[in-house]
N, CA and C of each residue as an Amber inpcrd file, in Angstrom:
protein
   711
   0.9020000  -1.4670000   0.0000000  -0.2840000   0.2320000  -0.1950000
   0.9940000   0.6320000   0.2540000   0.7130000   2.2270000  -0.8930000
   1.2930000   3.4010000  -1.0560000   1.5170000   4.1940000   0.0180000
   0.6770000   4.7300000   1.5170000   0.6600000   5.1190000   2.5220000
   1.5500000   3.9730000   3.7990000   1.7160000   3.0080000   3.2350000
   2.2450000   2.0340000   3.9190000   3.7170000   2.5550000   4.1840000
   4.0520000   2.4670000   2.5530000   4.9290000   2.8850000   2.1780000
   5.6810000   3.8600000   2.6510000   4.8200000   5.2930000   2.1780000
   5.2440000   6.5290000   2.5010000   6.0470000   6.1920000   4.1840000
   5.1830000   6.0790000   4.7580000   5.1310000   6.3390000   6.4380000
   6.1950000   5.8840000   6.5130000   6.8150000   4.2590000   6.5940000
   8.1830000   3.3570000   6.3260000   9.5490000   4.4510000   6.4040000
   9.3030000   4.8430000   4.8110000  10.2710000   6.4800000   4.8240000
  10.4200000   7.3050000   5.4150000   9.0090000   7.8340000   5.0530000
   9.4920000   9.0340000   5.9310000   9.7260000   9.0900000   7.6960000
   9.3300000   7.6920000   8.5700000   9.8510000   7.3720000   9.7530000
  10.9170000   6.9470000   9.5870000  12.0430000   6.6940000   9.0210000
  12.8410000   5.9130000   8.8240000  13.9420000   6.8440000   8.2410000
  13.3440000   8.3550000   7.2220000  14.1830000   8.9750000   7.2220000
  14.6730000  10.1900000   8.1370000  13.0050000  10.1900000   9.0050000
  13.3380000  11.0130000  10.5080000  14.3910000  10.5240000  12.2520000
  14.6980000   9.0130000  11.8460000  15.6480000   8.4950000  12.8420000
  16.7500000   8.2650000  12.1570000  16.7400000   8.9490000  10.9170000
  18.6000000   9.1690000  10.3400000  18.6280000  10.9120000  10.4730000
  17.5350000  11.5580000  10.2960000  17.4430000  13.1450000  10.6970000
  17.9010000  12.5880000  12.4460000  17.4670000  11.8010000  12.9480000
  17.5150000  12.2040000  14.5050000  19.0770000  11.7710000  15.2030000
  19.2930000  10.7560000  14.7170000  20.8550000  10.4400000  14.9940000
  21.5500000  11.3400000  13.9010000  21.6560000  12.3000000  12.8510000
  22.4900000  13.2600000  12.7060000  22.5560000  14.3550000  13.4960000
  21.4740000  14.3850000  13.9730000  21.4570000  16.0790000  14.6530000
  22.6000000  15.4230000  16.0520000  21.8100000  14.2620000  16.4280000
  22.6260000  13.7740000  17.8010000  23.9310000  13.9630000  17.7940000
  24.2810000  13.5280000  17.2780000  25.7530000  13.0880000  16.8240000
  26.5270000  13.9200000  16.5140000  26.9300000  15.2250000  16.3100000
  27.3350000  16.4290000  16.7340000  27.5650000  17.1980000  18.4900000
  26.2670000  17.0440000  18.8920000  26.2200000  17.1980000  20.5060000
  27.3080000  16.1900000  20.4340000  26.9590000  14.4600000  20.9550000
  27.6310000  14.1630000  21.4710000  28.9180000  13.8900000  21.3550000
  29.5640000  14.1390000  19.8620000  30.7260000  13.7030000  20.0740000
  31.7400000  15.2710000  20.5780000  30.9430000  16.6500000  20.9140000
  31.5650000  17.0490000  22.0160000  31.6220000  16.7180000  23.5790000
  31.3310000  15.8650000  24.1370000  31.6370000  15.0080000  24.6230000
  32.3380000  13.6210000  24.9040000  32.0610000  12.9590000  23.9370000
  31.6290000  10.8910000  23.9050000  32.3160000  10.7320000  22.8550000
  32.5990000  11.5810000  21.4750000  32.8190000  10.7110000  20.1960000
  32.0010000  10.9000000  19.1450000  32.0950000  10.5230000  18.6510000
  31.3090000   9.6110000  17.6010000  29.7120000   8.6250000  17.9660000
  28.5940000   9.2120000  17.6200000  27.6200000   7.8230000  18.0680000
  27.9790000   6.3030000  17.8660000  27.9940000   5.3320000  18.6990000
  28.6470000   3.8720000  18.0160000  27.6970000   3.4580000  17.3770000
  27.6120000   2.7220000  16.1700000  26.6900000   2.4320000  15.7310000
  26.5090000   0.8180000  15.4010000  25.8610000  -0.0930000  15.9280000
  26.4320000  -1.7130000  15.6390000  24.6940000  -1.5980000  14.5550000
  25.1530000  -2.5810000  13.3370000  24.9600000  -2.8020000  12.2010000
  24.7120000  -4.6480000  12.2220000  23.3810000  -5.0670000  12.5040000
  23.1090000  -6.2490000  12.0700000  22.7180000  -6.9300000  11.2020000
  22.4490000  -8.4730000  10.5870000  21.9170000  -8.6750000   9.8480000
  21.7830000 -10.3000000  10.3950000  20.9500000 -10.8950000   9.7210000
  20.5510000 -12.0220000   9.9040000  19.5930000 -13.3710000   9.2030000
  19.4030000 -14.3350000  10.0060000  18.2820000 -15.4260000   8.8360000
  17.8290000 -15.8050000  10.0110000  16.2120000 -16.5090000   9.5530000
  16.4460000 -18.2070000  10.3440000  15.1690000 -19.3470000  10.0460000
  15.0180000 -19.9920000  10.8640000  13.9720000 -20.9360000   9.8540000
  12.7070000 -20.2230000  10.0170000  12.5450000 -19.4450000  10.5240000
  11.0430000 -18.9310000  10.9090000  11.3840000 -17.7210000  11.3920000
  10.0140000 -16.7700000  11.6630000   9.9840000 -15.5060000  12.3340000
   9.3310000 -15.4560000  13.2280000   9.4040000 -15.7030000  14.4520000
   8.7950000 -16.0080000  15.6450000   8.7420000 -14.3630000  16.0380000
   7.1710000 -13.9530000  16.5100000   6.7440000 -13.2240000  17.5390000
   5.9530000 -13.3270000  18.5730000   6.0390000 -13.5980000  19.6130000
   5.4470000 -13.5530000  20.7690000   5.0650000 -15.2760000  20.5940000
   5.6270000 -16.4650000  20.1750000   4.8540000 -17.3680000  19.5650000
   4.4230000 -17.6250000  18.6830000   4.1680000 -16.4670000  17.3090000
   3.2010000 -16.7960000  16.3930000   3.8480000 -16.6790000  15.1980000
   4.5120000 -17.2470000  14.2000000   5.4460000 -17.3770000  13.4230000
   4.3600000 -16.3600000  12.1840000   5.5910000 -15.1940000  11.6920000
   5.2370000 -14.2330000  10.8460000   5.6390000 -14.3440000   9.5070000
   5.8160000 -15.5750000   9.1800000   6.1050000 -16.2460000   7.7080000
   5.5980000 -17.1420000   7.5460000   4.1230000 -17.5250000   8.0390000
   3.4810000 -18.8400000   7.8360000   4.6920000 -19.7520000   7.7850000
   5.9080000 -19.8520000   8.7730000   6.9850000 -21.4460000   9.3940000
   7.7460000 -21.6700000   8.0160000   7.9770000 -20.7460000   7.8140000
   8.8020000 -20.4200000   6.5750000   9.9820000 -19.0530000   7.2030000
  11.2020000 -19.5220000   6.1410000  12.7990000 -18.7770000   7.0550000
  11.8690000 -17.2270000   6.4570000  12.7020000 -16.7890000   6.8610000
  13.3840000 -14.8630000   7.3360000  14.7720000 -14.3690000   6.8770000
  14.7970000 -13.5770000   6.6570000  16.0180000 -12.5760000   6.6380000
  15.7750000 -11.0140000   7.2870000  16.4050000 -10.4640000   8.1050000
  16.5880000  -9.5930000   8.3800000  18.0660000  -8.5180000   8.6690000
  17.5600000  -7.1210000   9.3520000  18.6760000  -6.4450000   8.8150000
  18.7900000  -5.4230000  10.4350000  19.4060000  -4.8180000  10.7310000
  19.2610000  -4.0080000  12.5000000  19.9420000  -2.5900000  11.8020000
  19.9140000  -1.3610000  12.4340000  20.3880000  -0.3860000  12.5520000
  20.3180000  -0.2340000  14.4970000  21.4870000  -0.0800000  14.9350000
  21.2720000   0.7380000  16.8380000  21.5630000   1.4210000  16.8450000
  21.9970000   2.7110000  17.2940000  22.4690000   3.4640000  18.4620000
  22.4110000   3.7540000  18.9660000  23.6790000   4.3380000  19.8430000
  23.5290000   4.6810000  21.5400000  24.4470000   5.6490000  21.2120000
  23.3050000   7.1190000  21.8140000  22.6230000   8.1030000  22.3420000
  23.3730000   9.0960000  23.2210000  24.2930000   7.9380000  24.1790000
  24.8240000   8.4490000  25.5030000  23.4040000   8.6690000  26.9890000
  23.7800000  10.0680000  26.9980000  22.3730000  10.3200000  28.2520000
  21.2570000  10.6430000  26.6490000  21.4390000  10.7780000  26.3240000
  19.6960000  11.0450000  25.0160000  19.8860000   9.0920000  24.9590000
  19.8410000   8.3550000  25.6460000  19.3320000   7.0020000  24.9800000
  19.9180000   6.0220000  24.2670000  18.8100000   5.7140000  23.4880000
  19.0290000   4.9310000  22.2760000  18.4240000   4.9490000  21.6930000
  18.1640000   4.9520000  20.2400000  17.4450000   4.5590000  19.2210000
  17.8720000   3.2500000  18.1790000  16.9340000   3.1850000  17.4420000
  16.7370000   1.6290000  16.2830000  16.1060000   1.6710000  15.2690000
  16.3380000   0.1310000  14.0780000  15.2650000   0.2180000  13.2810000
  15.8330000  -1.6020000  12.6220000  14.7810000  -1.9900000  12.4460000
  14.7920000  -3.6100000  12.3390000  13.8640000  -3.5730000  11.2660000
  14.6690000  -4.7240000  10.3660000  13.4130000  -4.7910000   9.0280000
  13.2840000  -6.2880000   8.9620000  12.0300000  -6.5620000   8.3890000
  11.8220000  -8.3260000   8.3240000  11.0630000  -8.9390000   7.0650000
  11.6910000  -9.9000000   6.3290000  10.4370000 -10.1500000   5.6430000
   9.3770000 -10.9640000   6.1340000   7.7630000 -10.2820000   6.2530000
   6.5760000 -11.2750000   6.4970000   5.4940000 -11.5060000   5.6360000
   5.0650000 -12.7650000   6.0770000   3.7690000 -13.4870000   5.4670000
   2.5080000 -13.7160000   6.0590000   1.0160000 -12.9190000   5.8780000
   0.4410000 -13.0490000   6.8370000  -0.7250000 -13.7040000   5.6760000
  -0.2660000 -14.3070000   4.6530000  -1.3120000 -14.6050000   3.6710000
  -2.1490000 -13.8000000   3.1220000  -2.1360000 -12.0940000   3.2600000
  -2.5980000 -10.7970000   3.0190000  -2.1220000 -10.2800000   1.5570000
  -0.3790000 -10.4320000   1.2380000  -0.1200000  -9.6520000   0.7160000
   0.9640000  -8.7870000   1.0620000   0.5200000  -8.6320000   2.5260000
   1.5970000  -8.1840000   3.1780000   3.3760000  -8.9670000   3.0250000
   4.1060000  -7.6670000   2.5030000   5.5200000  -8.7110000   2.6680000
   6.8500000  -8.3750000   3.4110000   6.3280000  -6.9720000   4.3720000
   7.5360000  -6.4920000   4.7160000   7.6630000  -5.9280000   5.8060000
   7.6180000  -6.3100000   7.3050000   8.0530000  -5.3640000   8.6830000
   9.2060000  -4.7490000   9.0080000   8.5200000  -3.1270000   8.9590000
   9.9800000  -2.5890000   9.3750000   9.4480000  -1.8090000  11.1930000
  10.5540000  -1.9900000  11.8110000  10.1570000  -1.7910000  13.1850000
  11.2880000  -0.4780000  13.7410000  10.8720000   0.9760000  14.0790000
  12.0010000   1.7720000  14.4060000  11.3280000   2.1170000  16.1640000
  12.3720000   2.4750000  16.8030000  12.6540000   2.0910000  18.1320000
  13.0540000   2.9170000  18.9140000  12.8890000   3.3870000  20.0280000
  13.9330000   4.0950000  20.5540000  13.0290000   4.2480000  22.5550000
  14.5210000   5.0140000  22.9880000  14.0730000   4.6660000  24.4570000
  15.6590000   5.4460000  25.5850000  15.2690000   5.1830000  26.3370000
  16.3070000   5.3580000  27.3990000  16.1400000   4.1330000  28.3980000
  17.5030000   3.8740000  29.4120000  17.9470000   3.3480000  30.0670000
  18.1180000   3.1970000  31.6540000  17.7740000   4.4910000  32.2370000
  18.4830000   4.0220000  33.6780000  18.5480000   3.7770000  34.2030000
  19.1330000   3.6580000  35.2780000  19.4610000   2.8110000  36.5280000
  18.7620000   3.1210000  37.6860000  18.3850000   2.6830000  38.6830000
  17.8320000   2.4280000  40.2490000  17.9260000   1.5380000  40.6110000
  19.5690000   1.3830000  41.0370000  20.3410000   0.9780000  42.3130000
  20.6330000   0.0360000  41.1020000  20.8540000  -1.4520000  41.1750000
  21.0890000  -1.9970000  40.7890000  20.1330000  -2.7540000  39.9610000
  18.8070000  -2.0110000  39.4750000  17.6750000  -2.2750000  38.1500000
  18.3310000  -1.4290000  37.0810000  18.3800000  -2.5500000  36.0010000
  17.9060000  -1.5390000  34.6770000  16.9920000  -1.3720000  34.4330000
  16.5460000   0.1350000  33.8020000  14.5960000   0.1980000  34.0760000
  14.8620000   0.6630000  32.4390000  14.0720000   0.0120000  31.4310000
  14.6640000   0.4280000  29.9930000  12.8860000   0.6330000  29.3540000
  12.9920000   1.9070000  29.5230000  11.6140000   3.1650000  29.1480000
  11.8360000   3.4320000  27.6830000  10.8520000   2.4660000  26.6010000
  10.6560000   2.8010000  25.6840000   9.5800000   2.8400000  24.3180000
   9.7320000   2.6410000  23.5640000   8.4330000   2.2100000  21.9770000
   8.9200000   1.5990000  21.0340000   8.2440000   1.3300000  19.9900000
   8.5720000   0.3160000  19.4170000   7.2790000   0.6470000  17.9460000
   7.4330000   0.8380000  17.3950000   6.1670000   1.3600000  16.0790000
   6.6300000  -0.0700000  15.0370000   6.1410000  -0.3690000  14.8780000
   5.6280000  -2.0520000  13.8050000   5.0890000  -1.2080000  12.6520000
   5.6080000  -0.8530000  11.4520000   5.2540000  -0.5910000  10.0640000
   5.3150000  -1.8970000   9.0680000   4.2480000  -1.8930000   8.4650000
   3.9710000  -2.9160000   7.5720000   4.4880000  -2.5240000   6.3020000
   4.8970000  -3.3240000   4.8770000   4.8120000  -2.7100000   3.5100000
   4.0990000  -3.5040000   2.4560000   2.8810000  -3.3280000   1.9990000
   2.8530000  -3.9850000   0.9040000   1.0880000  -4.1890000   1.4510000
   0.6940000  -3.3820000   2.5270000  -0.7730000  -3.8070000   3.1760000
  -1.7210000  -3.3660000   2.2910000  -2.5420000  -4.3040000   2.1590000
  -4.2670000  -4.3520000   1.1680000  -5.7980000  -3.4000000   2.0720000
  -6.1130000  -3.3570000   1.0370000  -6.9530000  -2.6110000   1.8180000
  -8.4940000  -4.0530000   2.9390000  -8.2920000  -2.7380000   4.2260000
  -8.5270000  -3.9370000   5.2810000  -8.0900000  -3.0910000   6.7870000
  -8.4400000  -3.9970000   7.6450000  -8.0250000  -3.7400000   8.6570000
  -6.6100000  -2.9330000   8.5460000  -6.1210000  -1.6280000   9.5970000
  -4.9030000  -1.3730000   9.4090000  -3.4950000  -2.0010000  10.0520000
  -2.4930000  -2.6940000   9.9890000  -1.8120000  -3.4440000  10.6410000
  -0.5260000  -2.5970000  11.1870000  -0.4680000  -1.3160000  11.1640000
   0.8780000  -0.6650000  12.1990000   0.1290000  -0.1830000  13.1560000
   1.1090000  -0.0940000  14.2360000   0.2930000  -0.2550000  15.0730000
   2.3540000   0.6010000  15.9880000   1.8050000   1.1770000  17.5940000
   2.9890000   1.4720000  18.6720000   2.6410000   0.6020000  19.5380000
   4.2430000   0.3700000  20.5350000   3.3630000   0.0750000  21.7980000
   4.3760000   0.5470000  22.5430000   4.1420000   0.8050000  24.0430000
   5.6810000   1.6170000  24.7560000   5.7000000   0.2610000  26.1210000
   6.8550000   0.8870000  26.2540000   7.8050000  -0.3570000  26.7320000
   7.9760000  -0.0420000  28.0050000   8.1370000  -1.0050000  29.2870000
   8.8020000  -0.5410000  30.5380000   9.3470000  -2.4830000  30.6090000
  10.6570000  -2.2330000  30.8320000  11.3050000  -3.4110000  30.9000000
  12.4880000  -3.5280000  31.7510000  12.4600000  -3.8520000  33.3980000
  13.2200000  -3.6280000  34.3890000  14.3400000  -5.3160000  33.7650000
  15.5180000  -5.1460000  34.2380000  15.8580000  -6.3190000  34.5290000
  17.5980000  -6.0990000  35.7480000  17.6080000  -6.8560000  35.8630000
  18.5190000  -7.4150000  37.2010000  19.4610000  -8.2830000  36.6330000
  21.1800000  -8.4150000  37.2060000  21.8040000  -8.7490000  37.3490000
  22.3080000  -9.5460000  38.5150000  22.0110000 -10.5720000  38.8040000
  22.2180000 -11.3010000  39.9660000  23.5810000 -12.7250000  39.5240000
  24.8840000 -12.2690000  39.8870000  26.1140000 -12.8690000  39.9010000
  26.0680000 -12.6370000  37.4870000  26.3240000 -14.3240000  37.0600000
  26.3200000 -14.1350000  35.4630000  24.6480000 -14.1080000  35.1530000
  23.7160000 -14.4280000  35.7740000  22.0760000 -14.5250000  35.5450000
  21.9680000 -13.4140000  35.7870000  21.1480000 -12.9890000  34.7170000
  20.0040000 -11.7630000  33.9460000  18.5440000 -12.0870000  34.3160000
  17.8660000 -11.7080000  35.1810000  16.3950000 -12.2700000  35.0560000
  15.7420000 -10.4810000  34.6570000  14.6050000 -10.7980000  34.2930000
  13.5680000  -9.2670000  33.9430000  12.7020000 -10.0120000  33.3740000
  12.2580000  -8.6620000  33.1570000  10.2780000  -8.6540000  32.9670000
   9.6600000  -7.6890000  31.8620000   8.6810000  -7.3990000  31.2390000
   8.6510000  -6.2160000  30.7030000   7.2540000  -6.3300000  30.4120000
   6.5210000  -5.4030000  30.1970000   4.7800000  -4.8350000  29.9060000
   5.0730000  -3.7060000  28.3490000   4.6140000  -4.4480000  27.4320000
   4.4210000  -2.9830000  26.3060000   2.8540000  -3.1150000  26.2900000
   2.6080000  -1.9930000  25.8630000   0.9870000  -1.5890000  25.6440000
   0.6420000  -1.2940000  24.6460000  -0.2080000  -1.3130000  23.5460000
  -0.5820000  -0.3430000  22.5150000  -2.2480000  -0.3080000  22.3220000
  -2.4740000   0.9750000  22.1180000  -3.8800000   1.7640000  22.8580000
  -4.2980000   0.9460000  21.5440000  -3.8200000   0.4130000  20.4240000
  -4.6840000   0.1970000  19.6260000  -3.9030000  -1.3640000  18.7390000
  -4.0940000  -1.9030000  18.8200000  -3.4920000  -3.2060000  17.6480000
  -3.1550000  -2.9770000  16.4960000  -2.5650000  -4.6800000  16.6950000
  -2.7110000  -4.9770000  14.9680000  -3.8920000  -5.3660000  14.1970000
  -3.7960000  -4.5890000  13.0630000  -5.3130000  -4.8630000  12.2090000
  -6.0660000  -4.2570000  13.3000000  -6.2330000  -3.1990000  14.0680000
  -7.1480000  -2.7380000  14.6980000  -7.7800000  -2.8160000  15.8990000
  -7.5360000  -3.7810000  16.9990000  -8.3660000  -4.8330000  17.2180000
  -8.2420000  -4.1650000  18.6150000  -7.8110000  -3.0190000  19.0580000
  -7.9090000  -2.3270000  20.0020000  -6.7320000  -2.3700000  20.8170000
  -7.1370000  -1.9650000  22.4680000  -6.0250000  -1.6530000  23.3680000
  -5.7930000  -3.1560000  23.8720000  -4.4160000  -3.6130000  24.1370000
  -3.4860000  -4.3370000  24.3280000  -2.4840000  -4.2070000  24.9080000
  -2.1450000  -5.6130000  26.2060000  -1.1200000  -5.9920000  26.4140000
  -0.2240000  -7.1840000  26.7990000   0.8370000  -6.8990000  26.8590000
   1.7240000  -7.7920000  26.3420000   2.9950000  -7.9420000  27.8380000
   2.6240000  -8.9170000  28.7590000   3.4470000  -9.0720000  29.9730000
   4.8420000 -10.5750000  29.8790000   5.5540000 -10.2730000  30.4050000
   7.0180000 -10.7630000  30.2740000   8.2120000 -11.0680000  31.3790000
   8.2810000 -12.2490000  31.9460000   9.1810000 -12.8370000  32.8230000
  10.6090000 -13.5590000  31.7840000  11.5050000 -12.6410000  31.9780000
  12.3680000 -13.6940000  31.1600000  13.9860000 -13.8690000  31.9940000
  14.8190000 -14.9390000  31.3990000  16.5260000 -14.9200000  32.4370000
  17.0740000 -15.7620000  31.3560000  18.5330000 -15.3790000  31.5730000
  19.3620000 -15.5530000  30.6440000  20.6080000 -15.9510000  31.7370000
  20.9160000 -17.2190000  31.1950000  22.3750000 -17.7970000  32.1840000
  23.6570000 -17.8950000  30.9290000  24.8830000 -17.9720000  31.0390000
  26.2040000 -18.7870000  30.3410000  26.1000000 -19.7420000  31.4640000
  27.1150000 -20.0380000  29.8030000  27.1500000 -21.6460000  30.4580000
  28.8180000 -21.4700000  30.8990000  29.2680000 -21.1390000  32.3750000
  30.2910000 -21.2060000  32.8330000  31.2210000 -20.2260000  32.2490000
  32.0080000 -20.9540000  31.4060000  33.2040000 -19.8850000  30.9690000
  32.9110000 -19.7710000  29.5180000  32.4450000 -20.6700000  28.9490000
  32.2670000 -21.3690000  27.5710000  31.2510000 -20.1900000  26.4520000
  31.1440000 -20.2070000  25.3070000  30.7070000 -18.9130000  24.6010000
  28.5240000 -19.4760000  24.5470000  28.5040000 -20.3430000  24.5280000
  27.1060000 -20.9990000  25.2660000  26.2040000 -20.5130000  26.4640000
  24.5670000 -20.0060000  25.9720000  24.1910000 -19.6770000  26.5950000
  22.5810000 -19.9090000  26.7820000  22.2580000 -19.9000000  27.9240000
  20.6650000 -20.6310000  27.8820000  19.4210000 -19.3000000  27.8970000
  18.4940000 -19.0900000  27.3900000  17.3330000 -17.9590000  28.1970000
  15.9070000 -18.3210000  27.5030000  15.3610000 -18.0430000  28.3930000
  14.0640000 -18.2750000  28.4220000  13.1530000 -17.5640000  28.9400000
  11.8440000 -17.2750000  28.1730000  10.5050000 -16.1980000  28.5930000
   9.7050000 -17.1460000  28.6300000   8.1640000 -16.0990000  29.7690000
   7.0900000 -16.6280000  29.7620000   6.2850000 -15.7070000  29.1580000
   5.2620000 -15.4150000  28.2880000   4.6270000 -14.4290000  28.4130000
   3.1630000 -14.3090000  28.0600000   2.4490000 -13.2660000  28.0720000
   1.2900000 -13.7390000  28.2030000   0.5990000 -11.6970000  27.4580000
   0.0170000 -12.9860000  26.0580000  -0.8170000 -11.0790000  25.4140000
  -2.2360000 -11.4410000  25.4220000  -2.6230000 -10.1610000  25.8710000
  -4.1240000 -10.1220000  26.3040000  -4.5380000  -8.8250000  25.4740000
  -5.5060000  -9.0680000  24.4850000  -6.0080000  -8.9170000  23.6300000
  -7.9410000  -8.1800000  23.7800000  -8.6240000  -7.0220000  23.4850000
  -9.8370000  -7.4040000  23.6120000 -10.9160000  -8.7080000  22.5860000
 -11.2900000  -8.9300000  23.6290000 -11.9320000 -10.1740000  22.9780000
 -11.8330000 -11.6380000  23.3310000 -11.7140000 -12.7450000  22.5440000
 -11.2420000 -13.9610000  23.2890000  -9.8900000 -14.2210000  22.1740000
  -9.3150000 -13.2450000  21.5900000  -7.7090000 -13.5030000  21.7610000
  -6.3250000 -13.6450000  22.4720000  -6.7680000 -13.3920000  23.8820000
  -5.7470000 -14.0050000  25.1290000  -4.4690000 -15.3010000  24.6870000
  -3.6720000 -15.3660000  24.9480000  -2.9570000 -16.6070000  24.9770000
  -1.6190000 -16.6080000  26.1630000  -0.9790000 -17.5590000  26.0570000
   0.4270000 -17.4620000  26.2860000   1.3900000 -18.6800000  25.8370000
   2.3100000 -17.4860000  26.1870000   4.0620000 -17.8690000  24.5750000
   4.8860000 -18.3270000  25.5930000   5.8710000 -18.8940000  26.1470000
   6.9740000 -19.7740000  26.4350000   8.0030000 -20.0530000  25.3860000
   9.1550000 -19.9310000  25.3630000  10.2650000 -20.6540000  24.8440000
  11.7140000 -20.5260000  25.8630000  12.3970000 -21.5640000  25.0270000
  13.7850000 -21.7410000  25.7750000  14.6830000 -22.3440000  24.3820000
  16.3030000 -21.2560000  24.4430000  16.7040000 -21.8850000  23.8430000
  18.2210000 -21.4540000  24.2090000  18.9370000 -21.8990000  23.1610000
  20.4540000 -22.2520000  23.5200000  20.5750000 -21.7460000  22.4690000
  21.8440000 -20.6590000  23.1860000  22.9900000 -19.6140000  22.4300000
  23.9850000 -20.3920000  22.1020000  24.9150000 -19.7630000  20.9750000
  26.5880000 -19.9950000  20.8130000  26.9580000 -18.8960000  20.5320000
  27.9670000 -17.8080000  20.8770000  28.6590000 -16.7620000  20.3570000
  29.8470000 -17.2340000  20.0010000  30.2940000 -17.1660000  18.6130000
  31.4200000 -17.7690000  18.1430000  32.0140000 -16.6050000  17.5530000
  33.2220000 -16.8930000  18.1440000  34.2470000 -15.1810000  18.2860000
  33.0400000 -13.5440000  18.8910000  33.5370000 -12.7730000  18.7180000
  32.5940000 -11.4710000  18.7090000  31.6530000 -10.8220000  17.4320000
  31.6340000 -11.4290000  16.4310000  30.7220000 -10.6180000  15.9910000
  29.5490000 -12.0060000  15.1260000  29.6500000 -12.4080000  15.5130000
  28.7660000 -13.6940000  14.7130000  28.2450000 -14.9840000  15.9880000
  26.1490000 -15.0120000  16.0640000  25.9230000 -16.0100000  17.1010000
  24.9990000 -16.6080000  16.3290000  24.5890000 -17.3690000  17.3690000
  23.6300000 -19.0470000  16.8090000  22.5550000 -18.5180000  17.6390000
  21.6480000 -19.4460000  17.4810000  20.3750000 -19.2800000  18.4410000
  19.5020000 -20.2890000  18.0620000  19.2040000 -21.7910000  18.7570000
  18.1850000 -22.5530000  18.7790000  17.3100000 -22.6440000  19.7280000
  15.6320000 -22.4530000  19.6640000  14.8580000 -21.7920000  20.7080000
  13.4670000 -22.6250000  19.8930000  13.1890000 -23.3120000  20.8740000
  11.4350000 -24.1810000  21.1200000  10.4160000 -22.5570000  21.8920000
   9.7460000 -22.9830000  20.7150000   8.8600000 -22.2630000  20.9990000
   7.0280000 -22.8770000  21.3250000   6.5770000 -22.2120000  22.0080000
   5.2960000 -23.0610000  22.0830000   3.5190000 -21.6190000  22.5020000
   2.8000000 -22.3410000  22.7190000   1.9630000 -20.7710000  22.6810000
   0.4160000 -22.2120000  23.7940000  -0.3470000 -21.3350000  23.7960000
  -1.5530000 -22.0240000  24.5080000  -2.5860000 -21.7940000  23.8840000
  -2.4810000 -21.6180000  22.6010000  -3.5030000 -21.4410000  21.4950000
  -3.0160000 -22.7980000  20.5530000  -2.7060000 -22.9280000  20.1280000
  -3.0070000 -24.6690000  19.4610000  -4.7980000 -24.6260000  19.4490000
  -4.7370000 -25.2510000  18.0440000  -6.0290000 -25.2980000  17.3700000
  -6.5820000 -23.9450000  16.8600000  -5.7880000 -23.0720000  16.5040000
  -6.0010000 -22.0650000  15.5080000  -5.0240000 -21.5200000  14.3760000
  -4.5260000 -22.7250000  14.2980000  -3.9310000 -22.6080000  12.9850000
  -2.1380000 -23.1900000  13.4520000  -1.7060000 -22.9310000  12.4330000
  -0.0460000 -23.8200000  12.4560000   0.6930000 -22.6250000  13.1060000
   0.2270000 -21.5410000  12.7960000   1.3210000 -20.4490000  12.6010000
   1.8740000 -20.5250000  14.4260000   0.7640000 -21.0040000  15.2160000
   0.3250000 -20.7870000  16.6430000   0.8620000 -22.2760000  17.5260000
   1.2890000 -23.3440000  16.7540000   2.0690000 -24.0870000  17.3180000
   3.4890000 -24.2320000  17.1150000   3.5990000 -25.3710000  18.8570000
   5.2180000 -25.4870000  18.8510000   6.3710000 -26.1650000  17.6530000
   7.6480000 -25.5130000  17.8580000   8.1480000 -25.3630000  16.6060000
   9.8100000 -24.9520000  17.7500000  10.6480000 -25.8070000  16.5080000
  12.1850000 -25.4620000  16.8820000  12.7130000 -24.2870000  15.8420000
  13.2320000 -23.1900000  16.0490000  13.3800000 -22.1100000  15.4920000
  15.2540000 -21.8590000  15.2270000  15.9930000 -22.2420000  14.5560000
  17.2510000 -21.6500000  14.3940000  17.3030000 -20.6500000  13.8480000
  18.0290000 -19.4160000  14.5280000  19.2200000 -18.3270000  13.7690000
  20.4210000 -18.3180000  13.4160000  20.3690000 -17.1200000  12.5630000
  21.9530000 -16.7610000  13.2780000  21.9000000 -15.1070000  12.4120000
  23.1970000 -14.7900000  13.6050000  23.3320000 -13.4460000  13.3860000
  24.7170000 -12.2970000  13.3060000  25.1020000 -11.8710000  12.7170000
  26.6140000 -11.3100000  12.6410000  26.1840000  -9.7340000  13.2320000
  27.2810000  -9.0970000  13.3330000  27.1520000  -8.1630000  14.0280000
  28.0370000  -6.9500000  13.1340000  28.1620000  -5.7840000  12.9050000
  29.0640000  -4.9330000  12.7670000  29.1520000  -3.4480000  13.5950000
  30.2100000  -3.1710000  14.2040000  31.6970000  -3.5870000  13.6760000
  31.7350000  -4.4020000  15.1630000
């Protein structure tokens, strides 16, 4: 849909301008804005336990900027397939990470944009995020609450609640992580999702992730069913 493509282009341009304006100010105290580029692929694109590619592979790319006292900003893009003509997703996000004693608090937003939408319920939406995390020894424990006033396809207010944890396996390049979440949307579409995975960091910029996903919404279609997903991601620099 032209309007969706225009929105993606406009917001991406706005992100680039924001990064460009922030960089000179930060350069006076902390040098250039650190940018991280990422590319990757996976056997499926899982979002809260639901396949966004109809159980097929996806490829993705990302750009992240650390803005010092101003927080962080970034963009992420992937192919999608909802069976309605939509072909790509672009997420724009930003926020701040203040520390409250041992707790790091992530306060931010995510704007989800979809290219190729046909006439019908609008798919673009925005979520606000509150996500505290706490490091206890080598382990990290976290929680998240994401809220949208008008969720995907204008399905009304939504809330997603999650508890998560990660732990490196000794001094090895392996780590384990998992999460349990609850997606609530107005109507009968509420469900619980969980995942558990093993990650391997190959050198510094390359990582593999093998993860089991499942939901409580079996019977609503194969995109909700349990699956094992293998992913690969490279980051630069």
